[in-house]
DRENNU-736422 format. One line per field, with one value per residue (C-alpha): residue in three letters; x, y, z; chain. Coordinates in nm, 4 decimals, padded with zeros to 6 digits, m for minus. Each point is the difference from the previous one (the first is absolute). Example, Ala and Ser with C-alpha at 12.3 -4.5 7.8 and 13.67 -1.06 7.14 Angstrom:
BEGIN
miba ala, ser;
east 01.2300, 00.1370;
north m00.4500, 00.3440;
up 00.7800, m00.0660;
guvex A, A;
***
This chain:
BEGIN
miba met, thr, glu, gln, his, ser, ser, ala, ala, ala, pro, ala, ala, leu, pro, ala, asp, val, gln, ile, leu, gln, met, ala, leu, ala, pro, phe, ala, thr, gln, ala, leu, tyr, val, ala, ala, lys, leu, gly, ile, ala, asp, leu, leu, ser, ala, gly, pro, lys, thr, ala, glu, glu, leu, ala, val, ala, thr, glu, thr, his, glu, arg, ser, leu, tyr, arg, val, leu, arg, ala, leu, ala, ser, val, gly, val, phe, ser, glu, thr, asp, arg, gly, thr, phe, val, asn, thr, pro, ala, ser, glu, thr, leu, lys, asp, asp, ala, pro, asn, ser, thr, arg, asn, leu, ile, ile, phe, ile, gly, glu, glu, pro, his, trp, arg, asn, ile, gly, tyr, thr, met, his, ser, val, lys, thr, gly, lys, pro, ala, trp, glu, his, ala, his, gly, glu, pro, leu, phe, ser, tyr, met, phe, asn, thr, asn, lys, glu, leu, gly, glu, ile, phe, asn, arg, ser, met, ile, ser, leu, ser, his, gln, asp, ile, gly, pro, val, leu, ser, ala, tyr, asp, phe, ser, gly, val, glu, lys, leu, ala, asp, ile, ala, gly, gly, tyr, gly, his, leu, leu, ala, ala, val, leu, lys, lys, tyr, pro, ser, met, ser, gly, val, leu, phe, glu, val, pro, gln, leu, leu, ala, gly, ala, arg, asn, phe, ile, glu, ser, ser, gly, val, ala, asp, arg, val, glu, phe, val, asp, gly, asp, phe, cys, thr, glu, ile, pro, val, arg, ala, asp, val, tyr, met, leu, lys, his, ile, ile, his, asp, trp, tyr, asp, asp, thr, asn, gln, met, ile, leu, gln, asn, ile, arg, lys, asn, met, pro, asp, glu, gly, arg, val, leu, ile, ile, asp, ala, val, ile, pro, ser, gly, asn, gly, pro, his, leu, lys, lys, leu, leu, asp, ile, glu, met, leu, ile, ala, pro, gly, gly, val, glu, arg, thr, ala, glu, glu, phe, glu, met, leu, leu, asn, thr, ser, gly, phe, arg, leu, asn, arg, ile, ile, pro, thr, ala, ser, pro, asn, asp, ile, ile, glu, ala, val, lys, ala;
east m00.0083, 00.1481, 00.0382, m00.2004, 00.0804, m00.2682, 00.1758, 00.1639, 00.3775, 00.1771, 00.0454, 00.3634, 00.2205, 00.0037, 00.3167, 00.2629, m00.0536, m00.3653, 00.0617, 00.2249, m00.2734, m00.2909, 00.2678, 00.0537, m00.3500, m00.0925, m00.0065, m00.3052, m00.2090, 00.1239, m00.1293, m00.3312, m00.0716, 00.0626, m00.2673, m00.2445, 00.0718, m00.0273, m00.3391, m00.1329, m00.1057, 00.0028, m00.2468, m00.2377, 00.0096, m00.0944, m00.4133, 00.1095, 00.1124, 00.0129, 00.1168, 00.2811, m00.2385, m00.1891, 00.3469, 00.1130, m00.3156, 00.0689, 00.3319, 00.0008, 00.2540, 00.0356, m00.1822, 00.2462, 00.2897, m00.1265, m00.1167, 00.3657, 00.1528, m00.2794, 00.0741, 00.3489, m00.0517, m00.2499, 00.2703, 00.1977, m00.2920, m00.1236, m00.3492, m00.1745, m00.1288, m00.3299, m00.1748, 00.1484, 00.0896, m00.1736, 00.2237, m00.0411, 00.2075, 00.2451, 00.1709, 00.2839, m00.1825, m00.2237, 00.3184, m00.0241, m00.3127, 00.0379, m00.2054, 00.1755, 00.1477, 00.3409, m00.0533, 00.3107, m00.1471, 00.1576, 00.3492, m00.0620, m00.0943, 00.3097, 00.2238, m00.1553, m00.0313, 00.2321, 00.2858, 00.0361, m00.0049, 00.2383, 00.2704, m00.0016, 00.1584, 00.2917, 00.0968, 00.3466, 00.0805, m00.0471, 00.2071, 00.2714, 00.0215, m00.1409, m00.2614, m00.3701, m00.1278, m00.2673, 00.2098, 00.1341, m00.3590, m00.1553, 00.2544, m00.0696, m00.0131, m00.3068, m00.1739, 00.0440, m00.1382, m00.2982, m00.0597, 00.1019, 00.0009, m00.2745, m00.2360, m00.2382, 00.2440, 00.0708, m00.3794, 00.0103, 00.2874, m00.1366, m00.3057, 00.2405, 00.1484, m00.2948, m00.1392, 00.3292, m00.0290, m00.3415, 00.1898, 00.2371, m00.1892, m00.1996, 00.3312, 00.1932, m00.2754, 00.0358, 00.3551, 00.0937, m00.0852, m00.0323, m00.1193, 00.1456, 00.0784, m00.1087, 00.1472, 00.0117, 00.1374, m00.0297, 00.2730, m00.0902, m00.3221, m00.1940, m00.3586, 00.0426, m00.1938, 00.2404, m00.0052, m00.3422, m00.0751, 00.2486, m00.1450, m00.3383, 00.1135, 00.1606, m00.1950, 00.2239, 00.2774, 00.0520, 00.1629, 00.2217, m00.0007, 00.2827, 00.0041, 00.0777, m00.2641, m00.1319, m00.1596, m00.1155, m00.3188, m00.1240, 00.1163, m00.1777, m00.3240, 00.0712, 00.1067, m00.3233, m00.2111, 00.1810, m00.1416, 00.3377, 00.0884, 00.0260, 00.2638, 00.2225, 00.2564, 00.0949, 00.3646, 00.1169, 00.3864, 00.2648, 00.1241, 00.3511, 00.0418, m00.1740, m00.2533, m00.1366, m00.1865, 00.0280, m00.1851, m00.0194, 00.0360, 00.0948, m00.1492, 00.1162, m00.2308, 00.1470, 00.2401, 00.3382, m00.0186, m00.0421, 00.3588, 00.3736, 00.1691, 00.1305, m00.3664, m00.1232, 00.2982, m00.1006, m00.3755, 00.1089, 00.2237, m00.2694, m00.2120, 00.2388, 00.0611, m00.3595, m00.0311, 00.0243, 00.2324, m00.2921, m00.1211, m00.0400, m00.0277, m00.2136, 00.1180, m00.3026, 00.1685, 00.0669, 00.3300, 00.1137, 00.0877, 00.3307, 00.0291, m00.2063, m00.3516, m00.2698, m00.1077, m00.2164, 00.2308, 00.3226, m00.1903, m00.1303, 00.3679, 00.0576, m00.2649, 00.1979, 00.3257, m00.1718, m00.2755, 00.1087, 00.3550, m00.0704, 00.0519, m00.1880, 00.2243, 00.1104, 00.0042, 00.3843, m00.0396, m00.2525, 00.2556, 00.2500, m00.1789, m00.1151, 00.3272, 00.1457, m00.3216, 00.0630, m00.2590, 00.0170, m00.2454, m00.2385, m00.2046, m00.1864, m00.3136, m00.1892, m00.3949, m00.2623, 00.1009, 00.3179, 00.1509, 00.1714, 00.0488, 00.3593, 00.0228, 00.2956, 00.1273, 00.2719, 00.3520;
north 00.0101, 00.3471, 00.2151, 00.2942, 00.3612, 00.2167, 00.3297, 00.1780, 00.0075, 00.3248, 00.2455, 00.0488, 00.2513, 00.3104, 00.0644, 00.2034, 00.3260, m00.0239, 00.0157, 00.3026, 00.1690, m00.0862, 00.2180, 00.2539, 00.0407, m00.0025, 00.3885, 00.0326, m00.2848, 00.2243, 00.3231, m00.1915, m00.1062, 00.3912, 00.0961, m00.2580, 00.1161, 00.3750, m00.0496, m00.2322, m00.2763, m00.2951, 00.2179, 00.0728, m00.4028, m00.0603, 00.0005, m00.2496, m00.0214, 00.3366, 00.0875, 00.1930, 00.2431, 00.0385, 00.0235, 00.2640, 00.1996, m00.0245, 00.0932, 00.2710, m00.1909, m00.1102, m00.3112, m00.2245, 00.1092, m00.0861, m00.3186, m00.1034, 00.0724, m00.2203, m00.2368, m00.0266, m00.0015, m00.3126, m00.1830, m00.0354, m00.0570, 00.3381, 00.0333, m00.2448, 00.0890, m00.2217, 00.0923, 00.2329, 00.3415, m00.1242, m00.0519, m00.1139, 00.0140, m00.3093, m00.0782, 00.2141, 00.2943, m00.0347, 00.1628, 00.2699, 00.1258, 00.2836, m00.2061, m00.3283, m00.1340, m00.0395, 00.2813, 00.0496, 00.3127, 00.3163, m00.2081, m00.0366, 00.3346, 00.1591, m00.2067, 00.1350, 00.3426, 00.2156, 00.1191, m00.3784, m00.0879, 00.2480, m00.1256, m00.3748, 00.1840, 00.0682, m00.3341, 00.0144, 00.3348, m00.2453, m00.2443, 00.1928, 00.2087, m00.2093, 00.3147, m00.0221, 00.1696, 00.1795, 00.3152, m00.0454, 00.0327, 00.2310, 00.2053, m00.1169, m00.3121, m00.2128, 00.0467, 00.3714, 00.0271, m00.2211, 00.1585, 00.3881, 00.0661, m00.2495, m00.0662, m00.1711, m00.2566, m00.0479, m00.0298, m00.3025, m00.1499, 00.0166, m00.1573, m00.2926, m00.0548, m00.0326, m00.2936, m00.1560, m00.0086, m00.1407, m00.2879, m00.0431, 00.0469, m00.3537, m00.1740, 00.1923, m00.0668, m00.3630, m00.0505, 00.1954, m00.0467, 00.3830, m00.1745, 00.1622, 00.3518, 00.2759, 00.2760, m00.0103, 00.2770, 00.0246, 00.1950, 00.1993, m00.2192, 00.2267, 00.0500, m00.3038, m00.2880, m00.2795, 00.1723, 00.0258, m00.3917, m00.0925, 00.1870, m00.1266, m00.3303, 00.0620, 00.2324, 00.0279, 00.1485, 00.3784, 00.1117, 00.2956, 00.1485, 00.1690, 00.2009, 00.3140, 00.2800, 00.0044, m00.3283, 00.0131, 00.1871, m00.2939, m00.2642, 00.1603, m00.0237, m00.3394, m00.1403, 00.2133, m00.1968, m00.3557, 00.0786, m00.0635, 00.4005, m00.0467, m00.2281, 00.1716, 00.3027, 00.1835, 00.1273, 00.2001, 00.0322, m00.1215, m00.3121, 00.0936, 00.2455, m00.1533, m00.2755, 00.0937, m00.2759, m00.2694, m00.3244, m00.3858, m00.0598, 00.2172, m00.0730, 00.1315, m00.0856, 00.0513, 00.2681, m00.1855, m00.0921, 00.3821, 00.0885, m00.0806, m00.1356, 00.3283, 00.1344, m00.2970, m00.0239, 00.3572, m00.1522, m00.2747, 00.1669, 00.2506, m00.2688, m00.1763, 00.3265, m00.0185, m00.3387, m00.2310, m00.2790, m00.2816, 00.1893, m00.1541, 00.1560, m00.1094, 00.0370, m00.0673, m00.0228, m00.2953, m00.2154, m00.0594, m00.3752, m00.0829, m00.1726, 00.0473, m00.0933, 00.3074, 00.1963, 00.2984, 00.2269, m00.0636, 00.2058, 00.2732, 00.0283, 00.2011, 00.2632, 00.0175, 00.0658, 00.2626, 00.1720, 00.0281, m00.1449, m00.3034, m00.3870, m00.2923, m00.2216, m00.3715, m00.1461, 00.0585, 00.3678, 00.0258, m00.1483, 00.2230, 00.3147, m00.0818, m00.0929, 00.3297, 00.1647, m00.1487, m00.2578, m00.3782, m00.1944, m00.2215, m00.1996, 00.0425, m00.1098, m00.0354, 00.1149, m00.0804, 00.3280, 00.0589, 00.1661, m00.1422, 00.1156, 00.0207, 00.0416, 00.1638, 00.0584, 00.1947, m00.1311;
up m00.0168, m00.0745, 00.3031, m00.0192, 00.1546, 00.0928, 00.0557, m00.3221, m00.0548, 00.1611, m00.2666, m00.1436, 00.1358, m00.1966, m00.2253, 00.1948, m00.2539, 00.0421, 00.3771, m00.0082, m00.2207, 00.2447, 00.2659, m00.2030, m00.0303, 00.3336, 00.0271, m00.2367, 00.2529, 00.2616, m00.1518, m00.1094, 00.3783, 00.0976, m00.2499, 00.1098, 00.3756, m00.0534, m00.1966, 00.2701, m00.2645, 00.2584, 00.1802, m00.2732, m00.0741, 00.3622, m00.1162, m00.2729, m00.3563, m00.2148, m00.3414, m00.0919, m00.1277, 00.3328, 00.1782, m00.2358, 00.0947, 00.3678, m00.0338, m00.2992, m00.2030, m00.3392, m00.0417, m00.2484, 00.1794, 00.3658, m00.1756, m00.1020, 00.3339, 00.1487, m00.2615, 00.1036, 00.3681, m00.0669, m00.2093, 00.3420, 00.2178, 00.1086, m00.0833, m00.2737, m00.3399, 00.0316, m00.3308, m00.2692, 00.1740, 00.3398, 00.3177, 00.3435, 00.3232, 00.0739, 00.3246, m00.0793, m00.1362, 00.3450, 00.1682, m00.2182, 00.2238, 00.2272, 00.2634, m00.0377, 00.3100, m00.2059, m00.2064, m00.2523, m00.1434, 00.1687, m00.0364, m00.3675, m00.0267, 00.1733, m00.2032, m00.3334, 00.1047, m00.2332, 00.2625, 00.1341, m00.3955, m00.1003, 00.2836, m00.1179, m00.3286, 00.1917, 00.1441, m00.1825, 00.2095, 00.3200, m00.1317, m00.0676, 00.2934, 00.2726, 00.0539, m00.0030, m00.3363, 00.1513, 00.0947, m00.3459, m00.1747, 00.2042, 00.1716, 00.3659, 00.1927, m00.0168, 00.3400, m00.0022, m00.3788, 00.0938, 00.3229, m00.0685, m00.3937, m00.1200, 00.2729, m00.2062, m00.1043, 00.3737, 00.0925, m00.2752, 00.1709, 00.3230, m00.1149, m00.1494, 00.3079, 00.1802, m00.2247, 00.0082, 00.4035, m00.0470, m00.1794, 00.3026, 00.3158, m00.0270, m00.0782, 00.2669, 00.2830, m00.0396, m00.0468, 00.3086, 00.3667, 00.1781, 00.2993, 00.2841, m00.1397, 00.2165, m00.2772, m00.3402, m00.2523, m00.3348, m00.1539, m00.3493, 00.0168, m00.2322, 00.1073, 00.2478, m00.1586, 00.1538, 00.3077, 00.0620, m00.1361, 00.2536, 00.3055, m00.1046, 00.0391, 00.3034, 00.2106, 00.3267, m00.2228, m00.0612, m00.3073, m00.1128, m00.3710, m00.1172, m00.3409, m00.1775, 00.0930, m00.3658, 00.0832, 00.3261, m00.0582, m00.2171, 00.2409, 00.3011, m00.2082, m00.0558, 00.3244, 00.1467, m00.2705, 00.0917, 00.3454, 00.1889, 00.0258, 00.3891, m00.0142, m00.2231, 00.0252, m00.3254, m00.0464, m00.2574, m00.1028, m00.2589, 00.0403, m00.1087, 00.2667, 00.3151, 00.1024, 00.3287, 00.0776, 00.2488, m00.0918, 00.0339, m00.3280, m00.3127, m00.3484, m00.2966, m00.3172, m00.3748, 00.1829, m00.0263, m00.3522, m00.0951, 00.1151, m00.0311, 00.2809, 00.1636, 00.0350, 00.1521, 00.2561, 00.1024, 00.0273, 00.2057, 00.1791, 00.1025, 00.0981, 00.2117, 00.2173, 00.1797, m00.0255, 00.2905, 00.0285, m00.0569, m00.2629, m00.3498, m00.3805, m00.2313, m00.3645, m00.2505, m00.3540, m00.2268, 00.0337, m00.3657, m00.0121, m00.2046, m00.3390, m00.3074, 00.0831, m00.0575, 00.2956, m00.0300, 00.2044, m00.2375, m00.2441, 00.2414, 00.1174, m00.3435, 00.1531, 00.3129, m00.2112, m00.2152, 00.2208, 00.3628, m00.0066, 00.2085, m00.0151, 00.0377, 00.2037, 00.0311, 00.3932, m00.0087, m00.0926, 00.2679, 00.2459, m00.0969, 00.0041, 00.3947, 00.1114, m00.1206, 00.1633, 00.3377, m00.0655, m00.0386, m00.2189, 00.2039, m00.2225, m00.3359, m00.0076, m00.3403, m00.0742, m00.2664, m00.1721, m00.1969, 00.3221, 00.2879, 00.3579, 00.1132, 00.3475, 00.1729, 00.3614, 00.1602, m00.0837;
guvex A, A, A, A, A, A, A, A, A, A, A, A, A, A, A, A, A, A, A, A, A, A, A, A, A, A, A, A, A, A, A, A, A, A, A, A, A, A, A, A, A, A, A, A, A, A, A, A, A, A, A, A, A, A, A, A, A, A, A, A, A, A, A, A, A, A, A, A, A, A, A, A, A, A, A, A, A, A, A, A, A, A, A, A, A, A, A, A, A, A, A, A, A, A, A, A, A, A, A, A, A, A, A, A, A, A, A, A, A, A, A, A, A, A, A, A, A, A, A, A, A, A, A, A, A, A, A, A, A, A, A, A, A, A, A, A, A, A, A, A, A, A, A, A, A, A, A, A, A, A, A, A, A, A, A, A, A, A, A, A, A, A, A, A, A, A, A, A, A, A, A, A, A, A, A, A, A, A, A, A, A, A, A, A, A, A, A, A, A, A, A, A, A, A, A, A, A, A, A, A, A, A, A, A, A, A, A, A, A, A, A, A, A, A, A, A, A, A, A, A, A, A, A, A, A, A, A, A, A, A, A, A, A, A, A, A, A, A, A, A, A, A, A, A, A, A, A, A, A, A, A, A, A, A, A, A, A, A, A, A, A, A, A, A, A, A, A, A, A, A, A, A, A, A, A, A, A, A, A, A, A, A, A, A, A, A, A, A, A, A, A, A, A, A, A, A, A, A, A, A, A, A, A, A, A, A, A, A, A, A, A, A, A, A, A, A, A, A, A, A, A, A, A, A, A, A, A, A, A, A, A, A, A, A, A, A, A, A, A, A, A, A, A, A, A, A, A;
***
């Protein structure tokens, strides 16, 4: 009897030159995603299928051009074209909805905005000089540009970071046991989304949110709406100058990867000055694995190179940074997100 197989054979790998061409065309996919996110296409499809004509009318765009963008996205699983010119959401495009729990919309908008897009064109500058391209492209460093010169872009950035925070909160709470912590400090914690979530889970804990003054007004409103304001102290300042906060645990989420070692040494040493001997520091960032395997943060590391001037680090690089800052790497805790928890104690 001839053996029968129910599953189809795996598709053959694309030729090497076609793989390279696909990678070279990736910028067009990024801009197509940006157009869809900026126009709110996924939200418009929440109620059900719509034609390109209906979507063009709703977004005040050119019908045929919008159709071509959506067709391209459908070819990679973002939206699906059912009948000719009619589109529906897919699991991937659902994440482009503004209210999705794992929304990617604001991050995609930030990546596609012209100032950010322009900066990508100066990647060679960073490779040749070792310095972020942002100042070369815009005349000033990234964070100064976003929070002083182009506040609209800064608001988009803040919203994108809030979206990323929501994706980290569950995995961090599941992976790390905060039991016994009396006071938790969130250093440069934005509006305090992670801090509020931890405080809700641990009702006997108090918290401190340390941030720049420009963000604290929004943070106060969010913390108040979260119902934990009576347990949160707000401290404003510059973490490169002083961090006048004493706590049992200090969290640094998506902060260390923004900077080179010299700046991070200042941040960590400023924490150490007021930190009790038995205190802990939690760095919530990705730990880049060695070898040739794919990892989301290996590509994000190029963003760190050209925009803020930071680094996505390996375990060995985290250990070296901590050692030179007066700390000892205690353990690395994986989470269900692309980020890990690097726990450090005083050396």
